[in-house]
N, C-alpha and C positions, 0 to 999 in steps of 0.2 A: 983249479979255476974257481972264480966266484960262483956263489949259489944264491939265487934270488927266489923269493916266494911272495905271495900277496894274500890279502884277506879283506873282507868288507866289514865295516863297523855297523853295529845295529842302529837302526833309526827309530826315533820315537814314533808311536802311532799318531796318525793325523786323519782328519776328515777329508775325503776326496769329493763326495757329492752328497747332495740331500734331495729328498722329495717330500714336500714341495721344495722348489729351488728358492734361493734367497730372492726376496722381492716379488715372489709370484702373486698375482691378483686372482680374485674369484676362485679361491680354493674351496672345495666342498667342505661343509661343516662336519661331515662324518669321516673325514680323511684320516688315515694313519700316517704317521710321520716316519720316514726311513732315513737313517744316517749311515753312509757307507765309509768305511775306513781303509787305510792303506794296508791293513793287516788284520788278522783276527784279534778281537779284544774281548775282555770281560767287562760287563757293565751291569749296574743295577738301577733301581728307580732314583737313587741318589746321584746318579751320573748325569742327570739331565733336569732341566726345568722347562715347563711350558707356561708362559704368561700371556693372557688374552683379555685385556691389553696388559702392558707392563704393570706389574704390581698386583695382578690378579692371577694367582697360580691355579693351574688345572691339574687334576689327578690323572694318572695313566698307568698302564702296565707295560712291561719291557719284555721283549722276546728277541732271541738271536744272540744272546750272550755266548762268547766263545767263537763267534764267527766274525767275518768283516762287515756284516750288515745287521744293524740293530733297528728294530721297529718299535715305535711308541704308539700305543693304542689308547687315545683319550677315553676316560670312563664314560663321559657323555659327549654329545656333539658339541663342537666348539661354537662359541657365540657368533651369529651371523654379523657380517659387516665390520668385524673388528680386526685390528692388527695383532697377530700372534708372534711372539718372540720365543725361540727355542735356544737354550744355552746348553752346549756340551761342556760339562765341567771337567777340565783337563786332568785334574789331580785324582778324579774318580774313574778314569778310563785306564785300564792296564792291558798291555799286550800279553800274549799267551806264551811267548817264547821265554827261555831261561837266560837270555843274554841281557842281564840287567846290571847296571843301567844301560840305556834309558828304558824305563818301564811305562811311564805315563806320558800323556800329551805334554807338549811344551807349554801350551796356554789353552784357555777356554776358546771354544768356537761358537759363534753367535750367528744365527740367521733368522729372518722374519718372513712372513707372508700374510696376506689379507684374506679372511674368510668371505666367501661369496655372500652378497646381500640378496634378499628376496626382491622381486620386482615391486616397485611402488609407483604411485601416481605423483608426478612432480608438479605439473601445472594443468589447468583446465581453462578453456574458453567456452562460455563465460566463467569468470572466477566465482568461487563460492560466495554466496551472499549478494551477488550482483543484482542491481535493480534496473528497470527500464530497458530490459534486453529486447531487441528487435524480434518481432513474431516470426520472421523468416530466418532467424539466426541458425547457423550450423554449430554443433557442439564438438569441440576438439578436446581429446584427452591425451596427454603426454606422459610417457613412462620413463623411469630411470634407466632402462635398457630395452633392447629389443625383446618383444614378447609374442607369443602365440595366443590367440583367443578363440573361443568358441562362439557360435551364433547367439548364445545367451549370456555373453559376458557383460553386456550393458543393458540397462533398463532406463526408460524415460517415463516419468509419470507427471501429468500436468492437469490437476493437482494429484496428490497421492491417491492411488486407487483408480486413476484414469490413465491406462497405458497409452503411449504415443508410438506409433510405428515409425521406423526410420530405415534408411539405407546406410550400410557400414562401408567405409573406405579407409584403407583397403579391405577387401572382403576377408572373412575368416579363412585361415588362421592368421594371416597377416605377416608375422615375423618382422615387425617394425616397432619403433618406439612412439608412434603417434597414430591415433585413429580418429576419424571424423564421422560423427553421427548426423546424417542429414534427414530431419523429420520429413515425412511424406506430405504433410500439410503444415501451414503456418501454425505456430503454437498459439494457444488461446490467450487473448490479451488479459492482463491484470492478474493472472494466476501465478502461484509459485510452483515451479517445476523442480522435481527431484530426480537426479541422475545417480544411478548406482553402478559401480564397477564391482562385479561379482568375483571375489577373490579366487574361488576354486575353479573359475573358468579362464584364468589368466596364468600362463606359465612362461618362464624365461626360455631363451633359446640356447643358453650355454649348457655345457655338460657337467658343470660343477653342482651336482645335486646331492643332497639337499643344500640350500633351499631352492625350490623350484617355483612354488606358487606364492602369491601375495599372502601376507599374514592375516589380513582381514579386509572385508568389503570397504570400498572407498565411496563415500556419499557426499555429494555437494548439491546445493540448491541455488536457484536464481529466480527472479521475478520478471515475468514478461511485461513489457511496456503496455500500458493501458491507452486506449483511445481517449482523447480529451473528452470530458463530459461536463455538464452543468451540475454543480454541487448545491447551489442555493441561489435564491433570487430575492430581491426586494422590489415590489411586494411579493409575498409568497403566493404560490398558486392558489386560486380561489379566494384570495383576500377580498374583504368587502369594506365599504366605507373608506376607500383609499382617497387621500387628498388629491384634489384636482391638480395641484401644483407639484405632485410628487415626481422625483426622479427614479428611473428604473435601473436597478443594479443587477448585473448577471455575473455570478462567480463560477470560475472553472476549476477543475481538478488539478490543472497545471497551467503554466504559462503558454499562451496561444497567440498566434497571428490571425487577424481577421481581414476580410475585405469590406468594402463599403456596403455590400449587400448581405452582410452576415446577420443582421437583425432587421426584423420588421415589427412595426407597432401599428395596430389597427384598433380603432375605437368608434363604432363596433366593427366586426369583421366586414371587410370590403371598404372600410374608410381609413386609408392610410394617414398616419400622423407623422409629421416631419420632426426630426430630433437632431441634436448635436451629440456626437459620440466622444467620450473621454475614457482613456486616451485615444487620440486619433488613430486612424488606420495606418499601418497594420497592427500597432501595438509595439512589441509583444507585451502582454500582461495577463494576469490571472483573474482580473476584475475589470469589467467595462460598465460605464454609466451612460444611460440614454436620458438626455435632458430634453423633453418635449419643447418645441419652439413656442408653444402657447399652452395655457392650462387645458387639461383634458376635459372633455364634455362631461357635465354632471350626469350621474345616474346610469352611465352605460358600462357595458362589459368590454374591457380592452383585452386584446389577445397579442402576446409577444411570441415571436417565433425566432429561435436561433437556428439558422440555416446550416445543416451539418457540413455541406460541401464547401462552405466559405469559412470554415474554422479549422486551422491546422496547428498541431502542437509545435513547440519551439525546439524540441530535442532532435537529435540526429538518428534516434533509434526507430526507423521506419521500415516496414509497417509495425503498428498502426500509426497513421498520421492525422487522419480526419475523424470527426465525430461519427459514431455509428449511424445516428439518425437525428432528424430535426428534433429540437426540444421546444415544446410549446407550453406556455402557461398563461392563465387568465386572471384577471382581477376586476372588481367592480368599483367604479369611481363613486365617491360619496355623493348623495343627492342633498339638496338644500331642504330644510324643514319646510313643510307645506301643510295647509289645512286640508284634511280629507273629508270631514263632515262637521256639521254643527247641530245643536239642539237649543233653540228652535232652528228649523231649516230656513234657508234663505227664502224670503217672501211668505213665510208662514203667517197664518191669521188665526184668530181665536186664542192667542197666547194669554195665559193667566198673568195677572199682575205679580203673583208670587213666584213666578217661574225662576229657576236658576238657569244660567246660560252655560252650555258646555261646548268646548271647541276640541275636536279630536285631530291630532296631527299624524303624519305619516311615520313619526319616530319620536322618541322621548325628547322633550325640550325643557329648557329653563325659562321661566317667565316671572315677571313681577307685575304689580298693579300699574306700572307705566307701560306694559306691553299691550294693553287694551284700552279702548274708550267705549263707553256706552252713552248714547245721546237719544233721548226720547222727548220731543222729536229731534231730527237733525238740526244742529245749530243752537240748541237750547242749553248747551254746556254738558260737560261729562257728569255722569251719574256715579256716585261712590259705590264700591263693591268690595267684597273680600274675595281672595283668590286662593285656591287650593289645587294640588296636583303638580306643582312644578317638579321637574325631573322625570315625569312620566309623559306618555303620549296624550293624556286627557287632562285638560285644564278646565276647572269649574269656576265661574264667576257668580257670586251670590250678591245681587243688588241689595243695598241697605240705604234708604227704605225701599219698600216694593215699588215696582215700576208703575207709572201713572196709567190709569184706564183711558182708553180711547186714543192712545198715542201710537205712532209708528216709531219703532226704535231702530237705531243703526248702531251696529257693533263693528268696530275697526280693530283688526289685528295688526299691530304695528311691526313691520318686517324687521327693522334693525333692532328691535327689543326682544326678538325671539331667537334663542340660540339652541342648536342641537347639543346633545351631551357627548357625542363621540369625539374622538381626537383627530378624525380625518378632515382637517380644515386647511384650506377652504374646500367646500362652502360651509359656513357656520350659521349664517342668518338666512331668513326667508328672502326670496328674490324680490318680492313686492308686497305691499300692504294687502290684506284680505278684508273685504267689506261684505257684511250681509245684514239684511233687514227682516223684521217681523212686525206684525200689528197686534195690538191689544184691543179687545172690544171696549165700547164705551162704558159698559157696566162690567166690572171685573169678574163678578160671578152672580148672574141673575137668579140662580136657583136659591140664593140665600136671602132674597128680598121677598116680602109679602106681595101677592098678586091681588088686584081688584077687578071683579067682574061687573060690567055695567050692562043694564038692559034686561 
């Protein structure tokens, strides 16, 4: 009868499974790589390559040669966040049986996996460097993955060195990728706040460790919106000799809206002055001009008040919205030059014929010989004189020749010929002429004449 028998042909060694598996994400950086074969094989370090990423080879040791499971132990932890590619070099893997061929793998076997990344901050609200942030803002920090945090994982300082207390949502530890810091009080206006995410207080929730914690602290800053404020004025506070026809300019730190009652002008306090506002209500503008409907009264102190509750900023970052407090400034309107005293005084008698005439003004003035007349007596025609002191507050007239004995002299200060030296014009000239008189005795100086005694 026929005789039948059978036998199996030897198969080439092949990879059955790997750990990590092909395409695995979030693999621990300290992982060992295990390759399982269909049969026991011999292998050396030349039987495999590890590249993280491709083109960057990593060193490793090999264990398990002569078995069906080979382990590769990288010399140092694999780089976080990179794609690693492992190649099993077919020609360098041999089976241990004696039935050759086949002895080696039919082809290379390649698989890859991604090393876990440490948790990182991806976005924040407010963003780093943000300005004009609302004082009641909440701070949101978003991470690249779910994380756990401690109660000291975040700090807020406004400014640096001034901690701000807050409520954390969700509460620690969280296990989420987004946390909200709600300050217990509104943040102070106009300051720069610094938020720090403390690296060693933030850990990821996966089991692929390391990496577990953030690599370094994450710091970002933002500036809290300031309340609108007055930055400068024209005239400046406490200015003197301000022209009576001046316009008043108020400059703000930012564009604002105002109401019709946002500004008051009083000259003096208690005496409102009507004005036209440019630009008109509500603005918006960062500069407003108050144009009084008539010249301001001479010599008085004017008070301008910017009413805080009637001024609001134009941005949407509220609070703050209004000024913190009223802004008040004052200035004094220029006075016209005026005569304050004379020598001789008005209606003086016994004035010497050789006297010089002195007129003292309330401020320095410019004058010429056309600024005064001297008549002795009135109507007799102007007497010649020389003038000194122009540009100061004291003007001296030196009659030449001497004044006549026995006459009544009249001196007239001609208003439109006297100008003050300041630039606060108007007023520039005197309001009206100033006239004063004095008498000279019939004998200019009796003590110089011989005396005759009769009887």
